[in-house]
Structure formats: structure tokens, C-alpha cells
N, C-alpha and C positions, 0 to 999 in steps of 0.2 A: 309476107304473112308468116307468123310463127305458129308453132303448135304448143298448146297447153294441155297437159295430161293431168287429170284429177283422179286420184285413187280413193275410192270410197264414196258411195252414194247415199249416205245418211243425210240428215238435214244440213250438216256443215258442208259436205261435198256438193250437194245440190245447190246450196246458196252460192258457194264459190263458183260453180259452173254458170249460174245465172249472171253473176257479176262479170265474169270473164266473157260471157257471150255477147255483151254489149260492145266488145272490141272487134276489130277486123280479123282477129286471130282465129285459127282453128281450135276448137275445144273438144277434147275427148274425155268422157267420164266413164271410169271403169269400176264395176262393182263385182266383188267376188261371189256373193250369194245369188240365188235365183231371182231376188226381187229388190227393188230400190226402197229407200225410206228408213233403213236402220231400225231404230226403236219406235218409229212411227208406223203403226201397222193396224190394219183392220182385219177382222175375221167375221165370217157369217155364222151367227148364232141364232137358232130358232127362226131362220129365214131373214135376219136383218144384219146389216153391217154395223159392227160395234168396235170401238177402240180396244185393242188388247195390249197396247204398249202405252206410251205417253198419252194422257187424255186431257191435258190442259197446258197452257202456256202462260208464263208470267206477263201480265198486262201493264205492269208498272215500269218495265223496261221497254224502250221503243222498237227494238229490232223486229220482233215478231209482228207487231201491228203494222209496221212499215212494209214488211214483206207481203202481208195480206193485201195492203193497199196497192202494191205493185202488181199483184195478181188479180186485182179487182174482185177480191173476195171479202165479204162482210164478216167481221168477227162477231161471235156471240159470247155472252157472259153467263155465268152460273145463276140459278135462281137464288133469291134471297131467303135461303133456308139455313138453319143452324147446323153446327157440327158438334161432335162430342169426343170425349176421351174415355175409353173403357178402362177403368182402373179401380182397384180395390173392389172388384165384383159389382161395379155399377157404372152405368153410362152417366158421365158428368159433363155439364156444359163446357164447351171450349171457351176459355177466357178470351175476352175481346181486348184489343189494344196490346198485343204482344209482338215482339220482334224476335223471331227464332226461339220463342218460348220465354223470353225475358219480358216481364210485365212492365207496362208504364206505371202501374200502381200495384204493389204487392197484395193489397187488399182484394184485388180481383181474383186471387187464387184460393179464396175461402172454400170453394166447392171441391178443390183438388187436394188440399193439404190438411193435415191434422193440426191442432192448435200449436204444438211445439214447432212444427215445420213452418207454419205461417209466421210465427213470431220470428224465426230465424230469417225468413225472407224479408220481413219488414225491417230487420236490423241489418240493412245492407252495408257492406264494407267495401271501401275503395281498394281496388287491387293494384298493386305495384308490379308492372311488367316491363320488360325491355325487349326481348325477342319474341318469337312465336311460342304459342302453347296451345293446348287443345281447347275447343269450345267448352267442353264439359268442365275442365279444370278452371277455366276463367269464370264461368257462371257459378260453379260451386263455391269458389273462393268469395264471390260477392254475395250470393243469395242463399247458399246452402245446397246440400246434395239433393234434397227432395225436388227442387225446381228443375234440376237436371234430369232426375229419374222420371218424374211424372209429366214433364212438359217439353223440355229441350230434346230429350232422347226421341220421343215419338215424332216430333216435327222434323228433326234432321234425318231420322230413319226413313221418313217418307220421301225425302229428297235424294239422299245418298245411299239408302239401304246400308248405312254404316252406323258407327257408334260415336256419340258426342265426345267421349273422352279419348278418342283417337283422331278426330277430325281437326284440322288446322283452323285456329281462329282467324289467322291472317287471310286464309283463302275462303273460308266458309262464313265467317262473321266479322268482316273487316271493320264495320261501324262500331261493334262492341269492343274490339281490340283497340281501336283509335280512342274511344272514350276512356278505357282503362289507362292507356298511355298518357292521357292528359289528366289523369286522376279525377275523372268524372264518374258519377254513379252510372251503372249500366241501365238502370231504370230511366235515367234522364235521356240517355241515347234512344231508348224505346219511345219515350214521349215525343222526342224530336222527329223520329221516323213516322209516328202516327200523324203528327201535324203536317209533315211534308207530303204525306200520302193523300191529303185532302185538297180539293179545289173548291174555293168559295164555301168552305164548310161542309161540302158533300164528299164523302170518301170515294176515291176512284176505284173501279173494279180491280181486284187483285189478279184474277185469272181470266183467260179467254180461250175460246176454241173456235171452231167453224162448223157450220151445219154439215153434217156428214161425218164429223169427228176429226180430230187432229191427224188421224191416219190417212185422211184423204188429201192432206196437204202435199205429199210427194207427187201425187198424180197431177195436181195443178201445176207443179213446178216442171215436171217432165214434159207435159203438154207444151209449155212455153219454150222449154229448151229445144225440143224437136222442131218447133216452128222457127227457131233461130238457127237451125242447122247444126246443133250440138250432136255429136255421136254419143249415144248412151248404150253401154254394153253391160249386161249382167252375166254371171257365170265366168267372169274374167278376173281371176285372182292374180294380183301382182305378187311375184315371187322374188324379184331381184331389182335393185335400182343401182345403176352405176353411172359414173361420169365419164364421158368419152368425147374427146376432141371439142371441148367447150359446150357440149350438149349433154342431155340426159338420155339414158336408155332404160326403159321399163320392160321387164320380161314377164310375160303372162303365160298361162297355160300349163300343161303338164310338163314334167322334166323331159320326157321322151319326145315331146313335140313342142318346144318352146316357141313363143312368138315375141319378137323384139320390136318395141314401139319407141321410136326416137321422139324426143321432145325438146323444145327450147326452154320450157319451164314445167315444173312439177309441183303439185300440191298434194300432200299426203293427209287425207281426211279420214284416217283409219284409227282404231283404238290404239292405245299406247304400245301394247306388246307387238302388234303388227307393224306399227311405225318403227319401233325399235329394231325389229328384224330387217326392215328395208333400209334403215340408216346404218346398219352395222359396218358396212364397208366405207361409206362416204363420210360418216361422222361417228366414230366409236364413242366419244364422250357424250354426245346427245343420245345415242342409242342406249348407253348404260343408264343415264338418268331416267329415261322413259321406262326402262325395264324395272325400275324400282316402284312404279306406280301399281298399287294393287287394285283389283276389281271385285265387286260384289255380284253374286248371282242371285236371281230371284225368280219367282213364278207368280203369274196372275191367273186367278180362277174367276171366270165370269159366268154368272148364272142368269137364266131367264125364268121368271115366275109369271104366272097368270096375274094380270092386273087385279082381277076381282078377289084374289087371295092375298094381296100384298099390302094391306093397310099398315103393317108393322114398319114399312120403309117410308111412309108418307111424312113429309114435313121435315126431313133431315137430309143432309148431303152425305152423312156417314160418320165414321169415327176412326180415331187413331188408337193404337195400343202400345203403351210403354213396355219395353222389354223386361222391366223388373217384374211385371205380372206373369211372365212365363207362359204366355199364350202362343199358339202356333201361328196365328196371323199377326201382321203388324199394322194392318189398316183395312178398312172396308169403305168403298165408295158406293153410295146409292145412286147409280148413274142416271136413272130415269127421273129421279127427284132433283138431282143437281143440274142436269142439262135439259131444259124444256124442249129443245129440238128433237131429242131422242124420244121423249114421251109423245111428241106429235107424230113422229115417224112410225112408232110401234105402239099405238094406243091400247092394244090388248095385252101388252107385256110390261113387266118391270124388270130392268136389268140392274144387277148388283154385282160388284166384283170385290175380291179380297186379294191382298198381296201377302206372299210368304217368302221369307228368306232375308237374312242380313249378312254383312261381311263376316266371314269365318263361321257362319252358321248354316252351311249348305246341306247338312245331313237330311233335313226335311225334304229337300229337293231330290233326294235319291229315291223317294217313293214314286209309285206309279201315278198316272193321271187320276185314276179312280180314287186312290188313297188321298191325294192332295185335295180333290173335290170334296171328299167326305170329311177331311179335317177342317176345311173351310166352313162347311155346313155345320159341323159340330160347334165351332166357335161362334158362328152367327147365332145359333140357337141358345148358346150359353149367355150371349150378350143381350139378345132381344126377346127371348122366350119362344113364342109359337111362330116359327118360321115355316112356311109351307114347303112342300116338295117341289124342287125346280122342274121345269119342263125340258130344260137343256142346260148343259154345263160345258165350258170350254177351258182348257188349260194351256196357257202360253208360258213357255220356259224361256228365260233370258239368262243364258250363261255368260258370265263375265260382262254384265251389262253396264254397271255404274262404276266409274273410276272413284277411288278413295283419295281424298285430299288430306293425306297424313300431315302431321306437324312438319314444317319445313317445305311444304309443297311449292310455295312461291319461289324459294331459292332453287328448288329442283327445276322448275320450269324456266327460270332465268338461265340456268345452266344449259338447258336444251336450246333456248334461243341463241345463246352465245356460241354454241357449237355449230349453229347453222349460218353464222355471219360470214363464214369463208366459203359458203356454197351458194353463189348467185343463181337465182332462178329456182330455188327450192324453198318451199314454205310448208308449214304444218297447220292443221286446224282440227277442231273437234272438242269433245267434252272433257278431255284430259287436261286442258290448259287453264282457261279463265272462267269456268263455270259449267255445270252439268245441265242447266236448263236449256230449253229450246232457244230463247233469245240470245243467250251467251254463245251457243253453238253457231247461230246465224251470224253473230258478230265476228267470230273467228274465221268463218268462211269468207265473209266480205273482206276482212283485213288481209287474209292470205291472197285473195284474188287481186286486191289493190296493189299488194307488194309485187306480185309477179308482173302485173301490167306495167308498173313503174320500171321494173328491171328491164322489161322488153323495150320500153320507150327509150330508156337511157342507152341501151345497147345499140 
């Protein structure tokens, strides 16, 4: 029996541990922080457990739903309520039938664009591209800058907390880039995506969660891992990784009292910078490539309102905010309207959250919790009008939370993978590689576990 050490107990590391635990090998999961789950987290607000990290999973990729099935947990889907974009001092309906903000029909953007901008969007131009470029540059060349500013920016900002004109089209919008490379209109690619998203004419749900919130998923996973004999340790920061006599040695703990853990295989499911540090001796090239990946910080403010005073939030799932409008928040989710399970759990309260912070725009996050909560309330009132005083507010800060897929990201990750080919029994997983969403992270965890199990079997 071999020993597999997994560093990092976010959703990628947890999934890798689950996959590895089906083997006869010993599995050790190390987490440096006091709790498992990474960006999947619950907090008690006004007496109820509420998501203060990720609050949904993409349901049109299979990995998350397959994991819920493995855990015998039923997925839940959002209520059929509308969303808006807060731009030009008004809440405007979110256009339907878009792919990352690119419309299937430019006429659907009438409520967002002025006549000149709409005319430019209708006059779509085929973009000639060879290599990678930013999503914003690609869409602007095809449909004009207003489509990027009013729609693509807020949508991508919600996913990456980044900027469309800095994010790689090859990594963040591959279907759009493929269309351009084949000299096809981007709107045609959006129409194809909408058609593929339907089954027998009925659109499949885009997002999913679980009763109790996405933040409860790590608890389900840990319960199963412990049942399978996996060792799960928190407060165990990995400080060094070295190759010794055909095996790996992970050093954890303080410098003055280090603990050395020997392993036959290691999976690093940590953010890019931490992974870079651990790889610095074993693979300098991979470490240097990972060190180039930037991260965005953000904050989430969650408010609880009395249900009897919260009509202003009824019938909507929330709104996005384009950065061009220079507001302090970038989005608001009306959680109790969006997720029926939450309304059932807390029938006397309405939960609403706002997010603050984009890449290279961390100044707002230097404010105190009270100042962030007040800033969020100020923008909510500017958007909605008469918003009542909350009965509770909670601020969750996520420093360096979201990796930025800058132009050339896929080549950068290919360099990381190439640097690891000479290191048998070492794999990486996480949001820095093939997608920041929960299903993509689950996929990297499973892939990494499969690779180390194959290595151990071959050995």
C-alpha cells in the first residue's frame, strides 16, 4: 500500500481525495487554514447558515451533478425569476439568449444600448484572428465596444472578478474564439450554444446548488472521506516539497518544529502562488509559470432583512453592474428570491448579498467591515430606491481568491504541465488551470487523482 498526500482541501483537493480513497492506498489530506472547503463556506447570519463564498455551480457541465449523485445529495435549481443589469442609472432586463454577453440576436440588446451602439452591434464584423487575444478585444472588434462595456464586462466580472479586455479568449471564451478562427459570426456561435443548451425544446437549468447551500458540500465530502479512512488535517500548512530516494517528502508545521511526511505520490491542490513556492526546487520552470498568474481579491457583504419589509427584492434574482458605471458594487444577488430552499429555511427573513472588488481594484477592500457594509447599502438604495435597514450584515473577505486567465493562459498552463512530466507521482489541481468554476475544479481533482493512481499501479 502506498501513501498519497493531497495538499489543499478546497473542492479540488477534496474531490481528489474522494477519487483516491476508492483505492487501497493511504490518503492524507492537508489543509493549511483552520477549515476545509476553500471558497465554499457558510456563515451564521441572523441565526441562519448562508453561503458567503460560492453560491452556485454550473449545471451544464456534468462534474458537479455527478459528485452530488455520488454523495446521494439532491441538486436544487434557482427559481424562475428575472435578473437585471444596473447601468445608465436604471435596472434594465438581462437580455436572454447570450453567451458570455454575446447575443444570439443583437436586437435583444435594445434595452441596454443607445441607437448608435445598437446599430454597431447589428453591423457585426467577422474578426480575423490567429493566436490568443482578450475576450473584450474579440467582442469589441465584432460587435463594438458598448457590448463589451455593458454586457460582457459585468458577466465576466461575476465569474473572474476581472476585466474582459485582459482575460484570455482561448481560456475564458473558447467557443467564441473558435468561431472567429473559422470566420464565423460570434452571434452564430451564441445561437448554437443556446440550441445545444436545450433538451427537447426545454432549456436545461444553467445553475445548481444544494439544500443548505454550496458551502455545505465540503461537510458531505469530509464525512465520506472519514468513513473511508482518509486522514484529514487542518492547520497543516505545507512549507516544502522535495524528492528523496524515489519518493516525495512534504514538510509541514513551523520552521522550528518541522514535520516531514513521506509520500509515494503528491497532489498539489493549492492556489498558483502556493503551488509555485512548493515546486520551486522540484520544477523551477513550472514554478515560474505559475508565479505569473495573477489573482483578484473581493469581498461579499450579506444582509438579512425582515421579510415583511422586503418587497423591493421580490421577483428578481438580482443584478450585475458594469464597471463603466463606476459603482462600488459589481453585483447583487437576492438570495432568498433566487434559492427557494433559503426562503423555506428562513421564512421571516430575506437575504441579499453584494460583491465588491475586481482585479487591480482592491482599494475598496481596504475599508473596514462597517464601511463596506455601508457602501453596499448605499448602492442598493441607489439601484432600488426604498431599501429597509438590515437586521444583520456579514462581511466576508476573499484575498487573492480568483485566478486571472490573462492572454496566453493556455500556453502558460501547458508549460506547467510540461515541467511536471519528469516528476512521476506529482500532479496539480485547482482553479488556476482549466476553469475557475466548481465543476472545472472537480474535474482537475479527479484528473490528478486518476494520474497518480495510474502512476502507482504502473510502478
